GUPA-689224 format. One record per atom (N, C-alpha, C, CB): residue number from 1; residue in three letters; x, y, z. Coordinates in nm, 4 decimals. Glycine has a CB too. Layout:
BEGIN
NUM;ALA;X;Y;Z
...
//
This chain:
BEGIN
1;MET;0.0790;-0.1208;0.0025
1;MET;-0.0033;0.0004;0.0031
1;MET;0.0944;0.1265;0.0003
1;MET;-0.1004;0.0021;0.1344
2;GLU;0.0644;0.2103;-0.0945
2;GLU;0.1450;0.3381;-0.1055
2;GLU;0.1003;0.4354;0.0033
2;GLU;0.1277;0.4062;-0.2496
3;ARG;0.2029;0.4895;0.0698
3;ARG;0.1680;0.5818;0.1746
3;ARG;0.1719;0.7262;0.1014
3;ARG;0.2736;0.5688;0.3051
4;LYS;0.0573;0.8083;0.1377
4;LYS;0.0493;0.9395;0.0974
4;LYS;0.0710;1.0271;0.2104
4;LYS;-0.0740;0.9665;0.0343
5;GLU;0.1484;1.1339;0.1807
5;GLU;0.1790;1.2308;0.2807
5;GLU;0.0582;1.3276;0.3037
5;GLU;0.3052;1.3079;0.2396
6;PHE;0.0266;1.3598;0.4197
6;PHE;-0.0674;1.4637;0.4501
6;PHE;0.0122;1.5750;0.5042
6;PHE;-0.1769;1.4189;0.5473
7;ILE;0.0176;1.6867;0.4320
7;ILE;0.1026;1.7871;0.4633
7;ILE;0.0262;1.9072;0.5175
7;ILE;0.1824;1.8200;0.3475
8;THR;0.0563;1.9591;0.6301
8;THR;-0.0042;2.0810;0.6757
8;THR;0.1003;2.1572;0.7437
8;THR;-0.1231;2.0572;0.7661
9;SER;0.0797;2.2868;0.7453
9;SER;0.1816;2.3786;0.8056
9;SER;0.1450;2.4023;0.9519
9;SER;0.1893;2.5176;0.7272
10;LYS;0.0116;2.4076;0.9878
10;LYS;-0.0295;2.4337;1.1165
10;LYS;-0.1501;2.3575;1.1569
10;LYS;-0.0510;2.5706;1.1311
11;ILE;-0.1614;2.3475;1.2876
11;ILE;-0.2848;2.2792;1.3383
11;ILE;-0.3475;2.3747;1.4408
11;ILE;-0.2519;2.1335;1.4053
12;PHE;-0.4774;2.3827;1.4266
12;PHE;-0.5649;2.4662;1.5132
12;PHE;-0.6631;2.3731;1.5798
12;PHE;-0.6410;2.5796;1.4311
13;ILE;-0.6471;2.3627;1.7131
13;ILE;-0.7439;2.2813;1.7917
13;ILE;-0.8465;2.3821;1.8374
13;ILE;-0.6756;2.2017;1.9171
14;ASN;-0.9664;2.3528;1.8107
14;ASN;-1.0888;2.4458;1.8480
14;ASN;-1.1662;2.3909;1.9678
14;ASN;-1.1934;2.4597;1.7234
15;LEU;-1.1648;2.4546;2.0805
15;LEU;-1.2353;2.4013;2.1998
15;LEU;-1.3363;2.5047;2.2429
15;LEU;-1.1356;2.3676;2.3181
16;PRO;-1.4610;2.4485;2.2773
16;PRO;-1.5629;2.5422;2.3370
16;PRO;-1.5322;2.5643;2.4829
16;PRO;-1.7093;2.4860;2.3220
17;VAL;-1.5480;2.6715;2.5327
17;VAL;-1.5236;2.7126;2.6642
17;VAL;-1.6292;2.7878;2.7286
17;VAL;-1.4105;2.7855;2.6682
18;LYS;-1.6663;2.7828;2.8549
18;LYS;-1.7673;2.8658;2.9239
18;LYS;-1.7226;2.9894;2.9600
18;LYS;-1.8167;2.8070;3.0380
19;ASP;-1.6094;3.0098;3.0086
19;ASP;-1.5443;3.1374;3.0591
19;ASP;-1.4245;3.1619;2.9873
19;ASP;-1.5115;3.1341;3.2065
20;LEU;-1.4230;3.2410;2.8850
20;LEU;-1.3069;3.2704;2.7986
20;LEU;-1.1907;3.3224;2.8727
20;LEU;-1.3426;3.3676;2.6943
21;GLN;-1.2010;3.4172;2.9589
21;GLN;-1.0881;3.4684;3.0385
21;GLN;-1.0228;3.3672;3.1330
21;GLN;-1.1343;3.5842;3.1186
22;LYS;-1.1061;3.2874;3.1890
22;LYS;-1.0632;3.1830;3.2864
22;LYS;-0.9791;3.0843;3.2026
22;LYS;-1.1913;3.1084;3.3606
23;SER;-1.0287;3.0478;3.0942
23;SER;-0.9572;2.9491;3.0043
23;SER;-0.8233;3.0088;2.9522
23;SER;-1.0502;2.9092;2.8796
24;MET;-0.8213;3.1398;2.9153
24;MET;-0.7042;3.2044;2.8700
24;MET;-0.6079;3.2022;2.9858
24;MET;-0.7327;3.3467;2.8194
25;ASP;-0.6420;3.2308;3.0989
25;ASP;-0.5522;3.2396;3.2200
25;ASP;-0.4991;3.0905;3.2413
25;ASP;-0.6362;3.2989;3.3581
26;PHE;-0.5864;2.9907;3.2311
26;PHE;-0.5359;2.8648;3.2564
26;PHE;-0.4269;2.8205;3.1553
26;PHE;-0.6469;2.7714;3.2587
27;TYR;-0.4499;2.8386;3.0326
27;TYR;-0.3505;2.8092;2.9271
27;TYR;-0.2284;2.8920;2.9354
27;TYR;-0.4096;2.8276;2.7938
28;THR;-0.2356;3.0122;2.9778
28;THR;-0.1204;3.1030;2.9961
28;THR;-0.0322;3.0452;3.1111
28;THR;-0.1696;3.2535;3.0298
29;LYS;-0.0949;2.9908;3.2134
29;LYS;-0.0115;2.9402;3.3199
29;LYS;0.0607;2.8110;3.2811
29;LYS;-0.0948;2.9177;3.4430
30;LEU;0.0000;2.7429;3.1731
30;LEU;0.0751;2.6214;3.1263
30;LEU;0.1901;2.6572;3.0264
30;LEU;-0.0249;2.5205;3.0566
31;GLY;0.1981;2.7859;2.9906
31;GLY;0.3097;2.8303;2.8996
31;GLY;0.2648;2.8654;2.7613
31;GLY;0.4146;2.7229;2.8884
32;PHE;0.1331;2.8703;2.7403
32;PHE;0.0881;2.9155;2.5990
32;PHE;0.1005;3.0615;2.6108
32;PHE;-0.0675;2.8694;2.5539
33;SER;0.1142;3.1220;2.4859
33;SER;0.1094;3.2730;2.4736
33;SER;-0.0289;3.2993;2.3902
33;SER;0.2531;3.3369;2.3906
34;ASN;-0.0642;3.4224;2.4015
34;ASN;-0.1847;3.4646;2.3285
34;ASN;-0.1486;3.5423;2.2064
34;ASN;-0.2758;3.5475;2.4164
35;ASN;-0.2187;3.5029;2.1003
35;ASN;-0.2016;3.5911;1.9751
35;ASN;-0.3222;3.6806;1.9653
35;ASN;-0.1869;3.5037;1.8383
36;PRO;-0.2973;3.8088;1.9946
36;PRO;-0.4078;3.9045;2.0025
36;PRO;-0.4700;3.9277;1.8692
36;PRO;-0.3617;4.0351;2.0592
37;GLN;-0.4009;3.8985;1.7596
37;GLN;-0.4597;3.9161;1.6317
37;GLN;-0.5798;3.8377;1.6122
37;GLN;-0.3677;3.8856;1.5304
38;PHE;-0.5866;3.7138;1.6729
38;PHE;-0.7050;3.6402;1.6577
38;PHE;-0.7824;3.6141;1.7934
38;PHE;-0.6699;3.5120;1.5910
39;THR;-0.7742;3.7220;1.8660
39;THR;-0.8488;3.7133;2.0027
39;THR;-0.9433;3.8433;2.0072
39;THR;-0.7363;3.7115;2.1392
40;ASN;-1.0623;3.7940;2.0567
40;ASN;-1.1671;3.9064;2.0830
40;ASN;-1.2598;3.8549;2.1998
40;ASN;-1.2610;3.9411;1.9426
41;GLU;-1.3750;3.9240;2.2117
41;GLU;-1.4659;3.8705;2.3210
41;GLU;-1.5218;3.7408;2.3175
41;GLU;-1.5710;3.9477;2.3336
42;PHE;-1.5119;3.6871;2.1863
42;PHE;-1.5725;3.5518;2.1518
42;PHE;-1.4651;3.4351;2.1379
42;PHE;-1.6525;3.5646;2.0139
43;ALA;-1.3418;3.4719;2.1251
43;ALA;-1.2416;3.3709;2.0904
43;ALA;-1.1103;3.4240;2.1243
43;ALA;-1.2464;3.3311;1.9440
44;ALA;-1.0159;3.3205;2.1598
44;ALA;-0.8783;3.3536;2.1908
44;ALA;-0.7889;3.2518;2.1227
44;ALA;-0.8538;3.3567;2.3442
45;CYS;-0.6874;3.3027;2.0541
45;CYS;-0.5880;3.2127;2.0020
45;CYS;-0.4684;3.1931;2.0973
45;CYS;-0.5402;3.2636;1.8697
46;MET;-0.4540;3.0720;2.1505
46;MET;-0.3508;3.0477;2.2392
46;MET;-0.2337;2.9647;2.1640
46;MET;-0.4090;2.9731;2.3636
47;VAL;-0.1204;3.0136;2.1682
47;VAL;-0.0058;2.9602;2.0921
47;VAL;0.0740;2.8584;2.1805
47;VAL;0.0887;3.0792;2.0443
48;LEU;0.0762;2.7295;2.1285
48;LEU;0.1748;2.6387;2.1907
48;LEU;0.3138;2.6345;2.1330
48;LEU;0.1237;2.5058;2.1861
49;ASN;0.3173;2.6452;2.0020
49;ASN;0.4415;2.6700;1.9351
49;ASN;0.4144;2.7182;1.8025
49;ASN;0.5270;2.5514;1.9300
50;GLU;0.5114;2.7427;1.7146
50;GLU;0.4979;2.8025;1.5815
50;GLU;0.3985;2.7309;1.4946
50;GLU;0.6298;2.8049;1.5126
51;THR;0.3636;2.6051;1.5218
51;THR;0.2703;2.5269;1.4276
51;THR;0.1546;2.4848;1.5034
51;THR;0.3376;2.4006;1.3631
52;MET;0.1344;2.4923;1.6243
52;MET;0.0236;2.4404;1.7038
52;MET;-0.0407;2.5536;1.7861
52;MET;0.0728;2.3263;1.7971
53;PHE;-0.1746;2.5597;1.7682
53;PHE;-0.2569;2.6608;1.8286
53;PHE;-0.3823;2.6070;1.8875
53;PHE;-0.2895;2.7631;1.7314
54;VAL;-0.4337;2.6564;1.9964
54;VAL;-0.5598;2.6291;2.0612
54;VAL;-0.6474;2.7411;2.0467
54;VAL;-0.5442;2.5968;2.2020
55;MET;-0.7534;2.7250;1.9748
55;MET;-0.8615;2.8320;1.9703
55;MET;-0.9636;2.8039;2.0722
55;MET;-0.9305;2.8410;1.8314
56;LEU;-0.9762;2.8978;2.1605
56;LEU;-1.0727;2.8872;2.2739
56;LEU;-1.1977;2.9675;2.2278
56;LEU;-1.0096;2.9463;2.4161
57;LEU;-1.3118;2.9075;2.2172
57;LEU;-1.4293;2.9715;2.1587
57;LEU;-1.5346;2.9602;2.2619
57;LEU;-1.4737;2.9074;2.0225
58;THR;-1.6027;3.0751;2.2870
58;THR;-1.7232;3.0779;2.3700
58;THR;-1.8200;2.9702;2.3068
58;THR;-1.7902;3.2289;2.3742
59;TYR;-1.9092;2.9153;2.3898
59;TYR;-1.9995;2.8205;2.3333
59;TYR;-2.0867;2.8901;2.2211
59;TYR;-2.0886;2.7592;2.4466
60;GLU;-2.1316;3.0086;2.2410
60;GLU;-2.2139;3.0845;2.1515
60;GLU;-2.1427;3.0938;2.0134
60;GLU;-2.2428;3.2260;2.2112
61;HIS;-2.0128;3.1276;2.0216
61;HIS;-1.9332;3.1421;1.9002
61;HIS;-1.8983;3.0055;1.8315
61;HIS;-1.8044;3.2170;1.9348
62;PHE;-1.8713;2.9056;1.9180
62;PHE;-1.8429;2.7753;1.8669
62;PHE;-1.9641;2.7191;1.7790
62;PHE;-1.8113;2.6810;1.9868
63;LYS;-2.0939;2.7573;1.8272
63;LYS;-2.2003;2.7077;1.7499
63;LYS;-2.2044;2.7500;1.6075
63;LYS;-2.3187;2.7431;1.8104
64;ASN;-2.1337;2.8625;1.5696
64;ASN;-2.1269;2.9052;1.4313
64;ASN;-2.0415;2.8033;1.3392
64;ASN;-2.0643;3.0496;1.4279
65;PHE;-1.9750;2.7105;1.3976
65;PHE;-1.8849;2.6298;1.3222
65;PHE;-1.9326;2.4867;1.3101
65;PHE;-1.7508;2.6341;1.3834
66;THR;-2.0504;2.4547;1.3723
66;THR;-2.0974;2.3185;1.3753
66;THR;-2.2465;2.3171;1.3598
66;THR;-2.0558;2.2488;1.5034
67;LYS;-2.3083;2.2172;1.3033
67;LYS;-2.4569;2.1876;1.3040
67;LYS;-2.4925;2.0891;1.4164
67;LYS;-2.5030;2.1268;1.1645
68;LYS;-2.3939;2.0253;1.4802
68;LYS;-2.4195;1.9350;1.5791
68;LYS;-2.4230;2.0016;1.7185
68;LYS;-2.3203;1.8290;1.5716
69;GLU;-2.4756;1.9237;1.8088
69;GLU;-2.4868;1.9654;1.9451
69;GLU;-2.3384;1.9653;2.0061
69;GLU;-2.5882;1.8672;2.0256
70;ILE;-2.3087;2.0620;2.0782
70;ILE;-2.1669;2.0716;2.1381
70;ILE;-2.1678;1.9769;2.2704
70;ILE;-2.1263;2.2381;2.1790
71;ALA;-2.0702;1.8953;2.2622
71;ALA;-2.0564;1.7871;2.3747
71;ALA;-2.0193;1.8702;2.5021
71;ALA;-1.9338;1.6666;2.3396
72;ASN;-2.0640;1.8212;2.6091
72;ASN;-2.0256;1.8643;2.7472
72;ASN;-1.9000;1.7840;2.7872
72;ASN;-2.1465;1.8402;2.8535
73;ALA;-1.7799;1.8428;2.7752
73;ALA;-1.6564;1.7838;2.8099
73;ALA;-1.6478;1.7308;2.9450
73;ALA;-1.5550;1.8745;2.7917
74;GLN;-1.7428;1.7829;3.0430
74;GLN;-1.7340;1.7434;3.1766
74;GLN;-1.8012;1.6111;3.1939
74;GLN;-1.7916;1.8457;3.2655
75;LYS;-1.8803;1.5707;3.0909
75;LYS;-1.9490;1.4486;3.1100
75;LYS;-1.9278;1.3413;2.9966
75;LYS;-2.0922;1.4802;3.1242
76;THR;-1.8742;1.3855;2.8846
76;THR;-1.8411;1.2941;2.7792
76;THR;-1.6942;1.3211;2.7229
76;THR;-1.9482;1.3071;2.6662
77;THR;-1.6437;1.2284;2.6585
77;THR;-1.5112;1.2486;2.5898
77;THR;-1.5251;1.2265;2.4502
77;THR;-1.4032;1.1587;2.6417
78;GLN;-1.4914;1.3201;2.3596
78;GLN;-1.4946;1.3123;2.2227
78;GLN;-1.3573;1.2934;2.1609
78;GLN;-1.5584;1.4287;2.1717
79;VAL;-1.2579;1.3532;2.2336
79;VAL;-1.1128;1.3397;2.1769
79;VAL;-1.0286;1.3602;2.3015
79;VAL;-1.0729;1.4542;2.0534
80;LEU;-0.9081;1.2983;2.2859
80;LEU;-0.7958;1.3106;2.3785
80;LEU;-0.6955;1.3886;2.3111
80;LEU;-0.7394;1.1771;2.4237
81;LEU;-0.6408;1.4985;2.3581
81;LEU;-0.5445;1.5853;2.2947
81;LEU;-0.4102;1.5383;2.3584
81;LEU;-0.5772;1.7454;2.3184
82;ALA;-0.3229;1.4934;2.2812
82;ALA;-0.1893;1.4353;2.3210
82;ALA;-0.0787;1.5129;2.2663
82;ALA;-0.1736;1.2921;2.2754
83;ILE;0.0092;1.5532;2.3510
83;ILE;0.1367;1.6206;2.3027
83;ILE;0.2505;1.5602;2.3703
83;ILE;0.1382;1.7738;2.3284
84;GLU;0.3660;1.5632;2.3035
84;GLU;0.4911;1.5169;2.3602
84;GLU;0.5690;1.6275;2.4119
84;GLU;0.5706;1.4429;2.2628
85;VAL;0.6297;1.6202;2.5223
85;VAL;0.7134;1.7235;2.5831
85;VAL;0.8540;1.6686;2.6048
85;VAL;0.6523;1.7727;2.7173
86;GLU;0.9520;1.7516;2.6451
86;GLU;1.0936;1.7210;2.6380
86;GLU;1.1427;1.6319;2.7479
86;GLU;1.1708;1.8444;2.6394
87;SER;1.0703;1.6099;2.8562
87;SER;1.1217;1.5310;2.9622
87;SER;1.0089;1.4811;3.0621
87;SER;1.2270;1.6129;3.0352
88;VAL;1.0372;1.3830;3.1400
88;VAL;0.9509;1.3311;3.2446
88;VAL;0.9260;1.4478;3.3349
88;VAL;1.0138;1.2084;3.3214
89;GLU;1.0243;1.5201;3.3744
89;GLU;1.0054;1.6393;3.4654
89;GLU;0.9095;1.7422;3.4147
89;GLU;1.1362;1.7078;3.4894
90;LYS;0.9177;1.7637;3.2793
90;LYS;0.8223;1.8573;3.2157
90;LYS;0.6812;1.8111;3.2173
90;LYS;0.8607;1.8823;3.0759
91;VAL;0.6585;1.6805;3.2022
91;VAL;0.5253;1.6199;3.2083
91;VAL;0.4753;1.6393;3.3559
91;VAL;0.5295;1.4623;3.1648
92;LYS;0.5573;1.6089;3.4562
92;LYS;0.5137;1.6352;3.5925
92;LYS;0.4845;1.7853;3.6257
92;LYS;0.6188;1.5838;3.6855
93;GLU;0.5711;1.8719;3.5734
93;GLU;0.5522;2.0213;3.6043
93;GLU;0.4191;2.0656;3.5364
93;GLU;0.6804;2.1136;3.5476
94;LEU;0.3918;2.0314;3.4127
94;LEU;0.2821;2.0841;3.3527
94;LEU;0.1470;2.0178;3.4088
94;LEU;0.2987;2.0666;3.2045
95;VAL;0.1508;1.9012;3.4549
95;VAL;0.0288;1.8346;3.5186
95;VAL;0.0077;1.9028;3.6501
95;VAL;0.0473;1.6741;3.5403
96;ASN;0.1109;1.9294;3.7229
96;ASN;0.1033;2.0046;3.8515
96;ASN;0.0443;2.1409;3.8322
96;ASN;0.2414;2.0188;3.9150
97;ILE;0.0894;2.2194;3.7284
97;ILE;0.0457;2.3525;3.7049
97;ILE;-0.0986;2.3441;3.6668
97;ILE;0.1296;2.4224;3.5981
98;ALA;-0.1351;2.2483;3.5798
98;ALA;-0.2774;2.2356;3.5322
98;ALA;-0.3654;2.2120;3.6602
98;ALA;-0.2947;2.1106;3.4228
99;ASN;-0.3218;2.1177;3.7438
99;ASN;-0.4060;2.0823;3.8649
99;ASN;-0.4124;2.2010;3.9608
99;ASN;-0.3466;1.9554;3.9415
100;GLU;-0.3108;2.2925;3.9695
100;GLU;-0.3141;2.3980;4.0612
100;GLU;-0.3820;2.5200;4.0055
100;GLU;-0.1797;2.4293;4.1042
101;SER;-0.4090;2.5195;3.8709
101;SER;-0.4656;2.6343;3.8004
101;SER;-0.6086;2.6122;3.7580
101;SER;-0.3829;2.6666;3.6803
102;GLY;-0.6769;2.5180;3.8168
102;GLY;-0.8241;2.5015;3.7890
102;GLY;-0.8543;2.3834;3.7093
102;GLY;-0.8800;2.6195;3.7178
103;GLY;-0.7499;2.3019;3.6668
103;GLY;-0.7876;2.1909;3.5954
103;GLY;-0.7856;2.0720;3.6939
103;GLY;-0.6970;2.1712;3.4741
104;GLU;-0.7856;1.9438;3.6430
104;GLU;-0.7795;1.8417;3.7326
104;GLU;-0.7107;1.7155;3.6733
104;GLU;-0.9144;1.8140;3.7791
105;ILE;-0.6631;1.6329;3.7543
105;ILE;-0.5963;1.5151;3.7046
105;ILE;-0.7018;1.4050;3.6831
105;ILE;-0.4841;1.4688;3.8032
106;TYR;-0.7130;1.3401;3.5721
106;TYR;-0.8117;1.2412;3.5558
106;TYR;-0.7657;1.1028;3.5362
106;TYR;-0.8907;1.2754;3.4510
107;MET;-0.6379;1.0833;3.5247
107;MET;-0.5756;0.9485;3.5092
107;MET;-0.4467;0.9486;3.5986
107;MET;-0.5397;0.9158;3.3508
108;ASP;-0.4111;0.8389;3.6528
108;ASP;-0.2825;0.8312;3.7240
108;ASP;-0.1715;0.8315;3.6119
108;ASP;-0.2743;0.6967;3.8200
109;ALA;-0.0569;0.8684;3.6559
109;ALA;0.0700;0.8734;3.5662
109;ALA;0.0991;0.7259;3.5417
109;ALA;0.2041;0.9530;3.6385
110;ALA;0.1564;0.7045;3.4219
110;ALA;0.1957;0.5721;3.3841
110;ALA;0.3405;0.5733;3.3232
110;ALA;0.0925;0.5141;3.2835
111;ASP;0.4243;0.4913;3.3838
111;ASP;0.5605;0.4788;3.3338
111;ASP;0.5854;0.3473;3.2725
111;ASP;0.6583;0.5014;3.4413
112;HIS;0.5958;0.3440;3.1406
112;HIS;0.6143;0.2215;3.0559
112;HIS;0.7676;0.1911;3.0256
112;HIS;0.5353;0.2406;2.9180
113;GLY;0.8533;0.2632;3.0908
113;GLY;0.9962;0.2366;3.0640
113;GLY;1.0391;0.3288;2.9552
113;GLY;1.0229;0.0878;3.0242
114;TRP;0.9813;0.3175;2.8427
114;TRP;1.0237;0.3997;2.7215
114;TRP;0.9345;0.5166;2.7034
114;TRP;1.0219;0.3157;2.5909
115;MET;0.8234;0.5199;2.7708
115;MET;0.7247;0.6356;2.7701
115;MET;0.6603;0.6590;2.9029
115;MET;0.6139;0.6121;2.6679
116;TYR;0.6656;0.7852;2.9381
116;TYR;0.5926;0.8332;3.0640
116;TYR;0.4846;0.9246;3.0291
116;TYR;0.6862;0.9051;3.1630
117;GLN;0.3650;0.9002;3.0774
117;GLN;0.2517;0.9780;3.0378
117;GLN;0.1730;1.0074;3.1729
117;GLN;0.1618;0.8988;2.9260
118;HIS;0.1075;1.1241;3.1663
118;HIS;0.0098;1.1789;3.2679
118;HIS;-0.0901;1.2632;3.2004
118;HIS;0.0797;1.2620;3.3781
119;SER;-0.2061;1.2805;3.2596
119;SER;-0.3193;1.3404;3.2014
119;SER;-0.3773;1.4503;3.2931
119;SER;-0.4214;1.2349;3.1711
120;PHE;-0.4362;1.5522;3.2258
120;PHE;-0.5128;1.6502;3.3049
120;PHE;-0.6341;1.6944;3.2228
120;PHE;-0.4235;1.7745;3.3446
121;ALA;-0.7424;1.7380;3.2780
121;ALA;-0.8436;1.8079;3.2105
121;ALA;-0.8417;1.9557;3.2427
121;ALA;-0.9732;1.7495;3.2427
122;ASP;-0.8712;2.0394;3.1386
122;ASP;-0.8746;2.1869;3.1693
122;ASP;-1.0054;2.2091;3.2376
122;ASP;-0.8606;2.2807;3.0378
123;PRO;-1.0353;2.3397;3.2708
123;PRO;-1.1548;2.3798;3.3480
123;PRO;-1.2837;2.3381;3.2890
123;PRO;-1.1580;2.5243;3.3647
124;ASP;-1.2856;2.3235;3.1449
124;ASP;-1.3989;2.2799;3.0763
124;ASP;-1.4230;2.1338;3.0609
124;ASP;-1.3957;2.3346;2.9552
125;GLY;-1.3178;2.0537;3.1044
125;GLY;-1.3163;1.9136;3.0998
125;GLY;-1.2448;1.8528;2.9772
125;GLY;-1.4525;1.8678;3.1056
126;HIS;-1.1842;1.9402;2.8877
126;HIS;-1.1155;1.8815;2.7784
126;HIS;-0.9867;1.8107;2.8252
126;HIS;-1.0850;1.9871;2.6753
127;GLN;-0.9679;1.6880;2.7797
127;GLN;-0.8625;1.6053;2.8291
127;GLN;-0.7305;1.6134;2.7571
127;GLN;-0.9063;1.4717;2.8275
128;TRP;-0.6278;1.6358;2.8266
128;TRP;-0.4902;1.6454;2.7610
128;TRP;-0.4018;1.5316;2.8186
128;TRP;-0.4196;1.7924;2.7888
129;GLU;-0.3383;1.4657;2.7260
129;GLU;-0.2367;1.3621;2.7566
129;GLU;-0.0991;1.4241;2.7245
129;GLU;-0.2618;1.2261;2.6716
130;LEU;-0.0109;1.4264;2.8310
130;LEU;0.1184;1.4593;2.8131
130;LEU;0.2180;1.3419;2.8122
130;LEU;0.1504;1.5513;2.9111
131;GLY;0.3171;1.3401;2.7324
131;GLY;0.4043;1.2290;2.7283
131;GLY;0.5465;1.2644;2.7008
131;GLY;0.3583;1.1361;2.6306
132;TYR;0.6264;1.1791;2.7560
132;TYR;0.7696;1.1922;2.7160
132;TYR;0.8059;1.0504;2.6628
132;TYR;0.8684;1.2404;2.8432
133;LEU;0.8662;1.0443;2.5449
133;LEU;0.9158;0.9219;2.4800
133;LEU;1.0610;0.9113;2.4737
133;LEU;0.8650;0.9111;2.3461
134;ASP;1.1155;0.8084;2.5155
134;ASP;1.2604;0.7675;2.4967
134;ASP;1.2701;0.6515;2.4089
134;ASP;1.3291;0.7338;2.6292
135;MET;1.2753;0.6806;2.2792
135;MET;1.2742;0.5686;2.1755
135;MET;1.3975;0.4644;2.1924
135;MET;1.2810;0.6357;2.0264
136;SER;1.5001;0.5189;2.2568
136;SER;1.6176;0.4279;2.2750
136;SER;1.5858;0.3169;2.3731
136;SER;1.7418;0.5069;2.3251
137;LYS;1.4764;0.3362;2.4464
137;LYS;1.4302;0.2284;2.5397
137;LYS;1.3158;0.1500;2.4934
137;LYS;1.3941;0.2841;2.6685
138;PHE;1.2728;0.1797;2.3609
138;PHE;1.1599;0.1193;2.3037
138;PHE;1.1657;-0.0376;2.2983
138;PHE;1.1429;0.1754;2.1688
139;PRO;1.0808;-0.1206;2.3421
139;PRO;1.1060;-0.2649;2.3456
139;PRO;1.1169;-0.3197;2.2019
139;PRO;0.9925;-0.3386;2.4242
140;THR;1.2039;-0.4065;2.1789
140;THR;1.2214;-0.4798;2.0478
140;THR;1.1932;-0.6268;2.0846
140;THR;1.3746;-0.4596;1.9803
141;GLN;1.1577;-0.6899;1.9696
141;GLN;1.1255;-0.8305;1.9838
141;GLN;1.2392;-0.9204;1.9827
141;GLN;1.0373;-0.8708;1.8825
//
């Protein structure tokens, strides 16, 4: 089977939020910066790095982009947002910051030897998986 490349220069994750300022503050504490060019009273663009962005949209504004009912992330899971960070210590640091900033831990940390992961939910219940991978320790057969 021939593999086709899916090429994109940027990814925008769009999340519905109840309190825009509270969500902006939460993501700022995690180290995201704000792009004011795409921020107003209905939406905020939070920058993770030069290619990854989280668009925080009020529920009313989010409704403009879908014909479906918006899931309540406090009650249901539609997606797990997973990102790799540079170390086990960074995973622990970010999960602690999230927990102290209005988020909550929803799964225990797991150390698989070659991969360390831990999880948190933001104030609206959106679930984030943080992981550190050491491929030199990846099991071989």
